[in-house]
Steps between C-alpha positions, in 0.01 A plus 500: 500500500195398698296700745363310797323552830563289804615470856838537661594358838778691676706412805700777663860392575709624792755677281406867531772744419463881529151545363510199268274201560561153371233242423438173323214499246314228323266608215231286333283636222127447489521340160540152349850363470783420737646848518662627818769722638702477821724795586711654779410868510647822644261795546489847645199663662218396738149566374628550142791283397733502202742210452658237289526125519690216342437127495362223288176467311308362206332790321371327192322168464726393218832580662717350779558666835791739517661806664267802532510859635203697614472875578181572694289755681242419771245705699376376832117489514453315833725342761700226325332575165613713202429555134816418304618557144802304382686460171661161475762436231734213446876523468431384142150647421459309178548172689351569842255777409377813663176587675326804650335389822235690696339348806467475879798450722444330834777498760517188709 
């Protein structure tokens, strides 16, 4: 498992159901290598959010891209900006990998 810091870009989507918010997120670490994650997320809360996402990603430099899941928590610090902590893990962690991610989330 690797620990990384980075930036996530989030786009809110129009699917909002009874207190749940949906969003699309792209995460890129501030480290060398072609690692990334792209997920569709569902979250609850406004200033403080808890949620889970699923999508595709490449979590290790020596592995191919694959299916990933990502529970997360974020805390809004300014309009459109939040501090986020995510745990990314692959459907097959030994192949795709797993990563703890802490960084800034910017909503576009």
